[in-house]
N, C-alpha and C positions, 0 to 999 in steps of 0.2 A: 197593435198601433202605439208609435212614435208620441211626448207630446206634440213633439215637431214635425210629426205630423197631422198633429189631431190642428194644427195650428194653422199648418199648410189647407186640410180640408175646408179652416173655416173661410180662406182669403179668398178663395177656393166659390164654398158657397153665395159670398158679395157680391163677385165680380160676375156672377150669373145673374146680381140682379138689375146690372146698367144694363141700360141697350146698346147693341149699336149703332155707329149713326153714319161708318166706313163702307161697313159691308151689309149686308143680309141673312142675318142671322144672328138669334131669335138674342146674342146677347155681344157682347164687346167682346173680348177675342183679349187674349196678353199681350199680341204685337200691337192692335190700336188704343192699348189702355198706355201702355210704353211709348210711344207712340205723340201722347197728347199728356201727360207728364210730364216733368224736366226731373231728373236725377233717376227716370225708371230707366229700366231696358230686361225685353219678351228675358232674357237668361235668369233677369234678376226673379221676377215674376213667376217663370215655371220653378225654379230652384223654392223657391222659399214653395211654393201649394204642394209640392212635393215631398216637400219637408225637409232639404237635403240643405237651407243654406241660412246660415244666424246673424238675421241685419242686423246694421247698429241700428240703433235712438232715430236717426236723417234717414235715414231708408224705411223704416216701418211706419214714418211723420210724412214722404211723399207716395205710400201706401198708402197707408188712408185717406189723403186731401186725393188722391185720384179715384177712390174706391167713396168719395163722397160724401166724410164721415167729419166734421163738422168737431168730438171732443172724440182720445181713444184714455185707456183706462192701466195704465201697470202699474204696478205692483201698487192699488188701489190712492193712488196716484190719481186722478186727473187731469191731460194735456189737452190743451189746446189746440188746434192742429195746425188751425189763424193763424194765432201768436207766436207760435214758437219756427214756422216757415218765417215770417216776420222781423224776429228774435234771429235767426238764423241768418239771412238776409244781413244784417245790420255785419253781423260780427265779418262775413267776407266781402263787405264793400269795403273796411275797416286799409 
């Protein structure tokens, strides 16, 4: 198993912890996750979960937000998801 596949399996595990609100399923689907979160597509979520994608930091933050994560750790640096999104929004509004 590649490192990207390990990461993808981890994301799938996190997604399976979220209950579906729109469908009668035990957990949220890739489509439902994408539909309810700006910046995500079903294709992106699928390619990351299959270990095929190299998502940007922005996409990782969008995924983290969709999975209800408050922080993520990259290279031993803790990133506050909400603060990052606010900073990103400020850049987009310039």
